[in-house]
Every structure is written in C-alpha cells, then in structure tokens.
C-alpha positions in Angstrom: 19.8 1.1 4.2 21.9 2.9 1.6 23.2 5.7 3.9 23.7 3.2 6.8 25.8 1.0 4.6 27.9 4.0 3.5 28.4 5.0 7.2 29.4 1.5 8.1 32.0 1.5 5.3 33.8 4.2 7.2 34.9 1.4 9.6 36.2 -1.2 7.2 38.4 -2.9 9.8 35.9 -2.9 12.6 32.5 -3.6 10.9 31.8 -6.5 8.6 28.3 -6.3 7.2 26.0 -8.4 4.9 23.1 -6.9 3.0 20.0 -9.2 3.0 17.2 -8.5 0.5 14.2 -10.5 1.5 12.5 -10.1 -1.8 9.2 -8.8 -0.2 9.3 -6.0 -2.7 10.3 -7.6 -6.0 8.9 -5.5 -8.9 11.7 -4.4 -11.2 10.6 -0.8 -11.2 10.0 -0.7 -7.4 13.0 -2.8 -6.1 15.9 -3.3 -8.5 15.8 0.4 -9.7 16.3 1.5 -6.1 19.5 -0.4 -5.8 20.7 1.1 -9.1 19.6 4.7 -8.3 21.0 4.7 -4.7 24.3 3.0 -5.6 23.6 0.1 -3.3 25.8 -2.9 -3.8 24.1 -6.1 -5.0 22.6 -7.8 -2.0 25.0 -10.4 -0.5 21.9 -12.6 -0.1 18.5 -12.4 -1.8 15.9 -14.6 -0.1 13.5 -14.1 -3.1 10.3 -14.4 -0.9 7.9 -12.6 -3.2 4.2 -12.1 -2.6 1.6 -13.9 -0.5 -0.7 -13.3 2.4 0.6 -11.5 5.5 1.0 -14.8 7.3 2.7 -16.5 4.3 5.1 -13.7 3.6 6.0 -13.3 7.3 6.5 -17.1 7.8 8.5 -17.5 4.6 10.8 -14.6 5.6 11.3 -16.1 9.1 12.2 -19.6 7.8 14.6 -18.3 5.2 16.2 -15.7 7.4 16.7 -18.2 10.3 19.0 -20.2 8.0 21.1 -17.1 7.3 21.4 -16.2 11.0 22.5 -19.8 11.9 25.1 -19.8 9.1 26.5 -16.3 9.6 26.0 -15.9 13.4 25.9 -12.1 13.4 26.2 -10.1 16.5 23.6 -7.6 15.3 20.7 -7.4 12.9 19.5 -4.0 11.6 15.9 -3.8 10.4 14.3 -0.7 8.9 10.7 0.6 8.6 7.5 -1.3 9.2 7.0 -3.9 6.5 6.4 -7.6 7.1 10.1 -8.3 6.6 10.9 -5.9 9.5 8.9 -7.8 12.0 9.8 -11.3 10.7 13.5 -10.7 10.8 13.3 -9.2 14.3 11.4 -12.1 15.8 13.7 -14.6 14.1 16.9 -12.9 15.3 15.7 -12.4 18.9 14.7 -16.1 19.2 18.3 -16.9 18.3 19.6 -14.5 20.9 20.9 -12.0 18.4 20.6 -8.3 19.2 18.4 -6.2 16.9 18.4 -2.5 16.0 15.2 -0.9 14.6 15.6 2.2 12.4 12.4 4.4 12.3 11.3 3.1 15.7 8.4 4.6 17.7 6.3 5.7 14.8 2.6 5.2 15.7 -0.7 5.9 13.9 -2.9 4.4 16.6 -4.7 2.5 13.8 -4.6 -1.2 14.4 -6.3 -1.9 11.1 -3.0 -1.0 9.5 -0.7 -4.1 9.1 2.3 -1.8 9.5 1.1 -0.6 12.9 1.1 -4.2 14.1 4.6 -4.7 12.6 5.9 -1.5 14.4 4.5 -2.5 17.8 5.9 -6.1 17.7 9.3 -4.9 16.4 9.8 -2.2 19.0 8.9 -4.5 21.9 11.8 -6.8 21.0 14.6 -4.5 19.8 17.8 -3.7 21.7 18.4 -0.4 19.9 15.5 1.9 19.0 16.5 4.6 16.5 13.9 7.4 16.2 13.3 10.1 13.6 11.8 12.6 16.1 11.0 13.2 19.7 7.3 12.3 19.3 8.5 8.8 18.6 10.7 8.8 21.7 7.6 9.7 23.8 5.6 6.9 22.2 8.2 4.4 23.1 8.6 5.7 26.7 4.8 5.6 27.2 4.8 1.9 26.1 7.4 1.1 28.7 10.5 0.8 26.6 13.8 1.3 28.4 15.0 4.9 27.8 18.5 3.6 27.6 17.6 1.8 24.3 16.1 4.8 22.7 18.3 7.1 20.5 16.9 10.2 18.6 19.1 10.2 15.5 17.1 11.8 12.8 15.7 10.4 9.5 17.8 8.2 7.2 15.3 8.6 4.4 16.2 12.3 4.5 19.9 11.4 4.4 19.1 9.7 1.0 17.0 12.6 -0.3 19.6 15.3 0.5 22.4 13.2 -1.0 20.5 12.7 -4.3 18.5 15.9 -4.6 20.9 17.7 -7.0 21.1 14.6 -9.2 17.3 14.2 -9.3 16.9 17.9 -10.2 18.8 17.4 -13.4 16.6 14.6 -14.7 14.4 15.6 -17.7 11.3 13.6 -16.7 8.9 16.5 -16.3 9.8 17.9 -19.7 9.5 14.5 -21.3 6.0 14.2 -19.9 5.1 17.5 -21.6 4.3 19.3 -18.3 5.7 22.4 -16.7 7.4 22.6 -13.3 4.9 23.7 -10.6 1.9 23.1 -12.9 1.0 19.6 -12.0 0.2 17.3 -9.0 1.9 14.0 -8.3 -0.1 11.1 -7.0 0.6 7.8 -5.2 -2.1 5.4 -4.1 -1.7 1.9 -2.8 -3.1 1.3 0.7 -5.8 -1.4 1.0 -8.1 0.9 2.8 -8.1 3.1 -0.3 -7.9 0.7 -3.2 -9.5 -2.6 -2.1 -13.1 -1.4 -1.9 -14.7 -0.3 -5.2 -16.8 2.5 -3.8 -13.9 4.0 -1.9 -11.6 3.8 -4.8 -14.2 5.2 -7.2 -14.9 8.1 -4.8 -11.2 9.0 -4.7 -10.8 8.8 -8.4 -13.9 11.0 -8.9 -12.3 13.6 -6.6 -9.0 13.4 -8.4 -10.7 13.7 -11.8 -12.3 17.0 -10.7 -8.9 18.3 -9.4 -7.3 17.1 -12.7 -9.7 19.2 -14.7 -7.7 22.2 -13.5 -4.2 20.8 -13.3 -2.7 17.5 -14.7 -2.1 14.7 -12.2 0.9 12.4 -12.8 0.1 9.0 -11.4 2.9 6.3 -11.2 0.6 3.4 -10.7 1.5 0.8 -8.1 1.1 -2.8 -9.6 -1.5 -3.7 -7.0 -3.5 -0.5 -7.5 -3.4 -1.0 -11.2 -4.9 -4.5 -10.7 -7.7 -3.2 -8.5 -8.6 -0.3 -10.9 -8.9 -2.8 -13.7 -10.8 -5.3 -11.6 -13.4 -2.7 -10.6 -13.7 -1.4 -14.1 -12.4 2.1 -13.2 -9.9 2.5 -16.0 -12.0 5.2 -17.5 -10.7 7.7 -14.9 -7.1 7.3 -16.2 -5.7 9.2 -19.2 -2.9 8.2 -21.5 -2.3 11.6 -22.9 0.6 13.4 -21.2 0.7 17.2 -20.9 -3.1 17.6 -20.7 -5.5 17.9 -17.8 -6.5 14.6 -16.4 -5.0 11.7 -14.4 -2.1 10.6 -16.5 -1.0 7.0 -15.5 2.7 6.1 -15.9 4.6 3.0 -14.9 6.2 2.9 -11.4 9.2 5.2 -11.3 12.7 4.7 -9.8 13.8 6.6 -6.8 15.5 9.5 -8.7 12.7 9.9 -11.2 10.1 10.0 -8.5 12.2 12.5 -6.4 12.4 14.7 -9.5 8.6 14.5 -10.0 8.0 15.3 -6.4 10.3 18.3 -6.1 8.7 20.1 -9.1 5.1 19.3 -8.2 2.5 22.0 -7.3 1.3 19.4 -4.7 1.6 15.8 -3.9 -1.5 13.6 -3.1 -0.6 10.3 -1.5 -1.4 7.6 1.1 2.3 6.8 1.5 4.2 7.3 4.8 7.6 8.2 3.6 6.4 10.7 1.0 4.9 12.8 3.8 8.4 13.2 5.2 10.1 13.9 1.8 7.5 16.6 0.9 8.1 18.3 4.2 11.8 18.6 3.5 11.2 19.7 -0.1 8.6 22.3 1.0 6.0 20.8 -1.3 2.4 20.8 -0.1 1.2 17.2 0.6 -2.4 15.9 1.0 -2.5 12.5 2.6 -5.5 10.4 1.8 -5.7 8.9 5.3 -7.4 9.8 8.6 -4.3 9.2 10.6 -0.5 9.1 10.2 2.4 7.5 12.0 4.4 10.6 11.1 2.4 13.4 12.8 5.5 15.7 12.8 4.9 16.2 9.1 1.5 17.8 10.0 2.6 19.8 13.1 5.9 21.1 11.6 5.8 20.1 7.9 3.7 20.7 4.8 1.4 17.6 5.2 -2.4 17.8 5.7 -4.6 14.7 6.4 -7.7 14.8 4.2 -9.1 11.3 4.5 -10.6 9.5 1.5 -13.9 11.3 1.1 -14.5 13.1 -2.2 -15.6 16.5 -0.8 -12.7 16.9 1.6 -10.1 15.9 -1.0 -11.5 18.4 -3.5 -11.7 21.2 -0.9 -8.1 20.7 0.3 -6.7 20.6 -3.2 -8.7 23.6 -4.2 -7.1 25.7 -1.5 -3.6 24.8 -2.7 -4.5 25.6 -6.3 -5.9 28.9 -5.1 -2.5 29.7 -3.5 -3.4 29.0 0.1 -0.3 26.9 0.8 0.7 25.6 4.2 4.2 26.7 5.2 6.3 24.2 7.0 9.8 23.8 8.4 12.3 21.0 8.5 12.3 19.0 11.8 15.2 18.7 14.1 18.1 16.4 12.9 16.6 15.9 9.5 20.0 17.1 8.3 21.5 14.2 6.3 23.5 12.8 9.2 21.1 10.3 10.8 23.0 7.2 9.4 26.3 8.5 10.8 24.7 8.9 14.3 23.2 5.3 14.1 26.5 3.7 13.2 28.4 5.7 15.9 26.0 4.5 18.6 26.4 0.9 17.5 30.2 1.2 17.1 30.6 2.8 20.5 28.3 0.1 22.1 30.1 -2.9 20.7 33.6 -1.6 21.2 32.9 -0.6 24.8 31.5 -4.1 25.5 34.3 -6.0 23.9 37.4 -3.9 22.9 38.5 -4.7 19.4 35.4 -6.7 18.5 34.2 -7.1 14.9 30.5 -6.1 14.8 
C-alpha cells in the first residue's frame, strides 16, 4: 500500500483516503517495522484482529470492517494481495454496495489446497477493478469470464517499493554484522503449512538445507509460526546460533529494509514465499522455490526463479548447480518499472472523475 498511498497524495484535493490495518499480521518484527521502514503513516484505523483459524480470522475481519464501512461510507475500497483480510474486506464492501479494487489480481497457482488461492478466486469474482502485475494474470481473468473492461495491466506495486528503497537497503550493514561476505551465503524463508506443518516434510527440507549449508552459510530469519513447529517437532538441532560459519544460522524476523539488504547480496535465495520470487527476479538473484507450483509463473519463464518442490534430492541438486556457477539468467518483466501505483491511481482518478465531475473519491 505504501506506493499507492504516495500516489494518491498527489491528488490532495480530489482523493481523501483512510488506511485500515486489520491486524491479521501483528508481530512487531513482521508488521510494525514495515510501517517504519516504508514511511507509511500510522494506520487511521487498526482493527487488531490477530490470529485464529481461517474462519475465525475472516469472520472477525468482516464484522469489524463492516462497522468502518457503515461509519465512513467510502466510494471505493482497495484491497491488496491474497490474505484472509483481502477476501474478507472484499465480501464485506460488496455486500454494502461499495466498489472494490484488487491489486495483484489474476494470480493463480491452480492449487486449491492453498488458502491464498481460494482468497484470490473469491476476491477477483467480486471486484470492480482488477489490477494485474503481468499479462498472464490478464489471461487468467479472461478465461474465468471476468469483464475485460475491469482488467488493467499496471505492473507490480511490490517492485515500486523495492526500487524506491533499494539504495537505502544497500547501505545497511547487516551482512557485515552477521560476519558473512556478500555473495557467499544463501538467504532462506520458510513458512507455508505444506512445508512446516508435517514433521517428516519439514525434517526432509532441513536435512537438504543442512547439506547445502555445509558448503555455504544459510541465513534464516525464522517466521514465528515456523519457529514454533521446529520446536514442537524437536528439530532445533538443525539450526545454528553461530554467525559467519557454515550451517543454518537462525535470526529473528527482519524488517523490510534489512531483508531486502540480505536478499540483494545473497548467492541465492531459498523460499516458499510468493513475493520473494518477484523481488529476486528484479534483483537478478537466483531463487529456488520450495513448492510444486506458483501463482507467479512469470518469475520462472522470465525471471530467476526455479520451482524445486520440497523433496530433499531435488533441493540439493538445484542448489548445487547454483553453487557450481550454473546460474539461470533472467530479465525484468514488462512494467515492473516502479510506476505501477501511479497507473493504478490514474485509472481510479479518471474513472470517478468521468462518472461524477468534481467528486471526492
């Protein structure tokens, strides 16, 4: 949302906006630090939802957000990504007759076991504006019967944020503080239920990573949920607390700028995240994704991403090729140029001003 808010602020007389933080992501390292790092204003409203099952979280967001919509009567709600809050706020707004715009629309993995896939499908059926990151997403939406007049290929707002902050992140001294050398380590993220909720699967991944880490250190900012599962399964023995040496070195979750710094200087990134596949593509850093599918296939066809699944042999083989110098060369996709938010706001501004001249959106 940071670049979108900045773009809206270019129209101070025409656009009045409120920033709502649902509180779905509430860890201080993984939420508050992002507001600080990205220069986001303090949310106008914080719903403070917190954790819970998918049904609990979705229902609680809907009930809390409905009250805001009734009080504020917005003409438009903008939702981003594919989390439970995205779907919950979309359903709530539409039932109240409010228009909704979805940023990162049309992304599809084809994997209905992913909660995010369900969120994406439900959200895109309902939205009035579908802002896509690439033309593959456009085609997905068109195949599903969405009105082409609602689909806008604008580029990637996450890349807007990356390009704006890359020079700042580059100057952070995190890598040197960890006692490692640029280009001589791998960065790791791991949090998906399919990878961390089953002991045998998680153990197999950690065994593969340990073998890779015998040749190059792996820096692992541990997601709170993953940390809990590693401890529950008795797999803490795979993690090292000695920085600068070979092994899987566990650190606390990092803020946006610190993690961007870690990513840009890595030999490779190993992840099951979605957005990180895009960021490594723009940074030109090899990325191994521990999944069998991705909702961001352009990172594989044009970028530096390779899907390797979560089987030990495949992970070791793919990492070994990178360590041996066999690196996939990628290119930056069309419109990933730092101007996606400007295009989004322009579409919305033009629409509302053509519908009702002089309106406040």
